N, C-alpha and C positions, 0 to 999 in steps of 0.2 A: 648379149654379152654376159649378163649375170648367169644365165643358164650354163653357158660354156665354162665360166669360171668355176661354178659349183660342180660341174661334171668332172673337171680336172681334180678337184678335191675329193670327189666321191670315190675315185679309184683307191684312195688310201683309207679314208675314214669309214666308208661303208663296210669295208672288209673288217676293220677293227671292231665295229659295232656287231657284225655278225658273229665274230669269234667270241665276243663276250656273252652274247645272249643266246646264240644258237638258233635264233629266230630269223628266218629269211624275210619275214614281213617287216622287220626293223628297217631295212633299206627303203622300201616303198613308203613306209610311214614317215620317215625322215624327209623324203622328197616331196610328199604331199604337203607336209607341214611347211616346208620351205616355200613352195610356190603357191599353195592355196590359202595360207593363213599368215600372210606377211603383215606384220603390225609395226608401225613406227609412230612415235610421238615427237614431231619436230619442234613443237612449241614448248615441250617440257625442258626445264633446265635444272631441276633439283635432283640430288643424288637418289632420293627415294623413288622418284618417278623413273630414273634410269634403271633402277632394279626391276621395276614393273615392266619396262620395255625389254630388258634382258630376258625376262621370263618368257616373252613371246618370240624370242629369237631362237632358231634351231641350235642345238648344242651337239657336239661330237667329241668323243675322246680319242686322242692319239697318243702314242708313246713319246715321240720326240718331234719338236718343231724347231727348225732352223729358219730364222728370219734373215733373208738376204741371200741371193745367189751370186755374190761376188766370189772371187777365187778362195777367200777364207771360208765363206759359208759352204761352198761346194766341197772343199777339202774336209770340213768338219762333218758334213752329211755323209761323205764317203767313209770316213773313219768310224762313225757311229754305225753305219750299215754293215761294215766289215765285222763289227762286234755283235752282229745279230739284232741290232735295234731297228724298230720300225720308225722310219724317218719321213717327215713331210717338210719340204722346203717351200717357203712362201716368198715369192718375189713380186714386187710391185711393177716391174718393167715387163715388156713383152717377151724377154728372153734373159738368159744368164749373162753376167759379166758386162753390163752396159755402163756401169759407173766408173769408179776409181780403177777397177781391175783392168779396164781396157783403155785407160787414159794415163799411162805411165811410160817409163823408159824401157820396160821389158828387160831390165837388167837383173841378173842373178848376182846379188851382192855377196861379198866375202864375209862381212861382219866386222869391219874395221872401225867404224866411227863411234860406236855406241858404248856407253859407260859399262865397265866391267860388272858382270852379274845382273845386268838389267835384262828384262824380257827381250828387248830388241837384240841385245848381243847374243843371248842364249838361243833364241829362236832363229835368228839369222844364220848363225854358224851351223846349227843342227838342220835347219830347213834347207840350207844350201846343199848339204850332203844328201839329204833325202830327195831334193829336187833333181840333182844330177843323176842319182840312181834311178829315179822314176822315169825321167826323160829318156835315159838310155834303154831301160827295159821296155818302154812303151813306144819307142820311136817318135818321141816328141821332138820337133826341130829345135835344136839348141846348139850353142857353140861356146866353148870355154876360151875366150879370146884374150882375157887379161885386161888390165887397165893400168894407167899411170896417173897418180895423184901428184900434181906439179906445183912447185913454188916458182913463181915468175920473177920474184925479187928476193934479195937476201933477207929482208925483214920478215918474210913468211917462213923461213927455214925452221925457227923454233916451233911454230905451229905444226909444221910437217913432222918434226921429231915427236911431238905429242901424239899425233895421229898414228905414227908407226908404233909407238909404245902401247897405245890403246889397242891396236889390232893384235899385237903380240900377246897382251894380257888376255884378250878374248879367245885366244887359241887359234888364230888364223895362220895357217901354215904358208910358207913360201914368200913371205913379205921381205922385200929387200930395198934398202935405200941406195939409190944410184945418183951419181953426179950428173950435172946438166949435159956434159959432153956425151956420156954414155946413153942418156935418155934420148938425146937428139939423134944419135946414131940409130937407135931403135925406130924413131919416128922423125924422119928428116924435115917434116913440115912443122915440127914442134919447136917452141922456144921456151926454155926454162933454165933455172940455175941449179935445181935439184928435184928429185922425184922419188916416189915410192912405187915400186913395181908390185902389183898384186896379180899373180898368175891365176888365182882361183876365180876371179870375176868372169862372168859370162853373160850371154843373152839367150832369151828363150821366146818362142812363139806362144804368147800368153793365151791366145784363143785356142790353139791346139791343146795346150795344157788343160784349160778349163773343160774343153769338149771331152777329153779323155777322162777327167775326174767325174764329170757328169755321167758319162757312160758306165763307169765302174759303179758309181753310186746307184744308178738305176738298175744295173744288173744284180745288185744285192738288195733290191726291194724298195729303194728310195723313190718317193713320188715328188716331182717338181710341179708346182702350180704357179703360173705367171699371170700378170695383170691382176693380181690379188694382193691387197695391202693390209698388214696388221696396223691398225690405227690406235691401239692402246690395249689396256687390259685391267682386270680387277681381280681381287681375291675373293673366293668363296670358301671360307674355312682356311685350310692350308693348301688349297688348290688355286692355281692361277688360270684365269679365263682370258683368252686372247680374243680381241675384237677384230673381225675380218670384214672387209668390204672390197668390192671390185675397184680397181684403180681409176676407172673411168669417172667414178663419182667424185673423185678428188679434184678433177681438173677445174671445176667451177667453184670449189669450196673456198671461201674467203676466211674461214676461221672464226666467223662471227656467230654461226649457228651451231647447235649441237650436232655432231656427226655420229649417227647411230650405226651400230654394227649390223651386218646382214647374216653373220654366222659367228658362233662362239666355239672356239676350239679349247679343249681342256686337256693339255698335255702333262705328262709326268716331268718332262724336261723341255725347257725353252732356252735356245741360244740366240741372243740378240746380237747379230753381227751385221746390222743394217748399214754399216759404213758411215756415210755423211749424216744420215738421219738417226743413227743409234742413240745419241744423247737425247734428241727431241722425242724419240719413241719411248725411251725409258722414263721420261718425265710424265708420260701418259699412262704409266703403270701405277695405279693406285695401290698403296700398301708398302711402297719402298720407303726406307728410312729417309728422313729429310736430309738433304744435302749430300747424298751419296753420288748423285749424277754430276760429273765434272763439267765445268764450263767448256763449251765448244768454240774453237776458233777455226777460221777457214782461210786458206791461202790458195789462190789460183796460180797455176804454173803453165806457161805457154811454151810450145815447142815450135821451132822453125826448121825447115829442111834446107839442105844445101842443093842448089840447082846449078845448071851449066857446067857440070863436071862429069867426066867419063868414068872416073874411078875415085874411090874414097881417098882423101889425103892422109888418112890414118888407118893403121891395122888394128889398133887397140882402142879401148875407151880412154878418153882423156878427161880428167877431173881437176878443176882448180881447187884451191883451199875453200872449205865450206863457208857459206855466208849465213847471215841471220835468217832462220826459218827454212833453210835448205842446204844442199851440198853443192851449190854453185851451178852456173850455166855450163854444162859439160857436153862432151861429144859422145854420142851414142851411134853405133852402127847396127842397123837391124840385119836380119838374116838374108835380106835381099841386097845388102850392100848400100842401102840408103842411109845417108848421114843426117843425123838430127842434132840440133843444138837446143838445150834447155834442161830442165825448166827454170824459169825465173821465179821470183816470189812476189806476188801481189796480194797483200792482205785485203780481205773483204770485210768491210764494216757493216754493222746493222743488219745482220742476217737473223730474222726471226725464226722461231721454232717451226712455224707453218711452212716457211720457204724451204728450210732444211729437210723437214719431214717429207715434202713433196719433191725434193731435189730440183727446185726451181733456181738453178744457177745459170749464169751466162758462160757458155763454153766457147763463144766465138773468139777468134784470134785477130786482133786488129793489126793490120800490116804495118802501121806506124810504129808499133812496139819494137820492130826490128832495129830501129835506130839506137835503142838502148842495148841491144845484143852485140852489135858490131864492136864497140870498144871493149866489152868484157871478153869476147872471144879472141880479139886480136892481141890480148895480153899473152896468150899462149899459141895462137895461130895467126901470126902477123901477115901472112899472105892471103888472108880472106879478102876476096874481091868485093867491091861495092856492088849492090843490087843482086847479090848471089843468094840471099836468104828469102825464102818464101814461107808464108804462114802455113803451119802444120795443124796442130790440134792443141787442146788444153785439158787440164785436169784440175780437180779441187782436192787439196789435202785435208783430211779430217783430223785437225790438230787439237791438242789439249794444252798448248802453250802459245802465247801470243808474241808480238814483236818484242825483241830484246829480252825475252824470258828464256830461262834454261830449257832446252828441249825436253819435252815430257816423254816418259816411257809408255809402252802399251799398257792399258788398264784392263784387267780381267777380273770381274767381280762375281763372287758367288754369294750364297745365302749368308755366310758369316759376315759379309760386309753390308749387304742391303736388306737382309731379313726376309726375303721372299723365297720359300722353298722351291727348288727345281728351276731357278732362273739363273742364267749366266749372261752377264753383259760384257761385250767387248767394245771398248772405246779407244779412239785415237789410233786405229790400225792404219797408219800411213806407211810410207817407206820405212823399213824393208818388208812390208806386208806380203807382197807377192813371193819373195824369197822365203819368208817365214811361214807361209800358209800351211804347209804340211806338218811342220813342227808344232804350230799352234793347235792344229787338229789332233795331233797325237797327244799333246798335253791335256786337252779337254777330255778326249775319249779314254785316256789311260790314267792320268794322274788325278783328275777330278772325279771320274766316274768309276774307276777301278776296273 
């Protein structure tokens, strides 16, 4: 497994080495050192001995390393490659998009809910425009079906007005307040007293999107390596050295022993977009200013599918008034017509850094949780039949705010914040991360790098 992992890396980094030195022997020397002179000191725990160990580990220089092959990481890699950068994407899973990127509602958000001038508002509005354009150009399955945000009782109307005003301030076009009668004419199965119509909201096949972005990135020279994990990093002068190991080694690691790297990558640019494990990984970069890594919170969201129906009861997405930690148990219709309800919000306590670093989360969906869904859904869909909900899937939100706290914005950190040259940290890229992905990538490749 290790040999296969290194061979995947070799396609990118050996070429880089050959270009710098002009010596074809460089590639073979690196491979021989890697497999013939492997030295680790498991018993050592001191920083000085770590440096001795690092001297015995192979080092390779690359231009750009993107950590994490979720939709945001893939989009960033593509954007950098399109600007002529040499890019290596390191992903701990066996393939791309296995985490949060494949465990969401697949909704193209309009940009309504987020505070004015926040990253979420700016990137969502711009990202939505870019996403629709990209999907149309590259034949990515998607559909602009619109949605209704509904108030099911009069006491919710003031909040609905606030949401409408926020969306208008964010520059979302086409928003319209409609009364309950009009909304229920649009959706006969709906029950509400008032609603916001958002015609720009849509749905997308997220896997097809990521597959297309990966293909474009690779066509422009990006190398993707899977089953390979960045476990930390250290500074040598003004350069950051990334510690790489194969993911298989982490399965039995309990966090009680020193985890030594099997390869050191020395890039000019590092983008940490590791999703759920981004904060835990950043804590393992020695040399960051103390306290710059925000506290991580985790919230599980479960989805249930609607069974025993021949056709969807709704033509549009239906969203209730947002709840603490999320935007409510809403109705999503996928491109195959399957109706999904979710996600709910289940705060996860006592997640240690090791668990988040290794993505050791429980993604199972307990069928008994459906009993909590029925009363929430029936507030706007009273004809929901008993026993019609089946367990679907779940996802974990990488949040930076906890229960009853004001929702946090996306966090994008550069050297001016954390003090490490060439490092960009992305934290808290939850919803609307999918919609915002291409805008985030454009921001990093254009605004931050020029």
